[in-house]
N, C-alpha and C positions, 0 to 999 in steps of 0.2 A: 777205605783207604787203608787202613791197619792191614787187612789181608795181604796188599799189594806190598807195603812196606816189608812185611816178614818174608814174602817170597823175594823182594831184592835183596835184602840182607842174607839171607839164607845161600842164595845163589851167587851173591858177589865174590865169595871165597873159592867158589867151583867155575874155572874159566871154561868157557863154550856149551855149558850146560845149559839146556832150555827147560825151566820150570813148568810143570803142570799146573795149570789155572783151571779153576770151577766158575763157571760163566755167572753162577748166582751171586759170585762174590765179587765181580767185577762191574760198574758202571762206566759210562762215559765221562763223568766226573772224576773218576779215579785216573783215568788216562790222562785227562787235562792237567791234574794235580801233579801226576807223575812226571810229565814232561815240561811244564810251565817254568819252572827256574831256568830252562835250557833254550828256550824259544823266544825270538824277539816279540814285541807286542802286539804286532801285526798279526802274525800267525797265531798267536793265542786268542787274540780277539777273534779271528776266523774261527779257531777251534770251538770256541765257547758257543758262538752263534748257530755254528751247525750242529751242535749238540742238542740246541733247543729244538730242533725238528725230531718228532717221533719216529722218523726214518732212519735214523742214525744209531748204530750199534758200537759199542766199543771196540770191536775189530776195526770199523770203518775209521775211528779216531786214531787207532795203533797205526793203521795203513798209511794214514793220511801223513803222519809224521817220521814215519821209519827213514825217508831221507835225508833226516835234518842230522846235524851232527850233536848225537847223544852219547852219552857214557854206554859202555858195552854192557853193563848191568840191566841198565834200561832197555838197551835193544832187545835183550833176551828176553826181558818179560814183557814186553809189547810182542815179539815173535808168538810167545806162548799165548797171549790173547788173541793174535791172528788165527793160529792154529785151532785154538779151541772155538773158533768161529762165533764169539760172543755176541 
């Protein structure tokens, strides 16, 4: 989670720039923690339950929440996770 925070912090001052993400540094739980403050309880619960399946990957979590109203810096980080196909 610390790596994700650093990525968000470093790119929050550079608009429209998608960071580069290393998949070994990102877990499903990182995505959940990243978006949790911005989602309602129902969507948070669904995201956590889906993450308990071994079939899900961080990019699947990122895709699932991309249409939600999230701050732009978080969306850029999610796009990087999707692009890396973690």
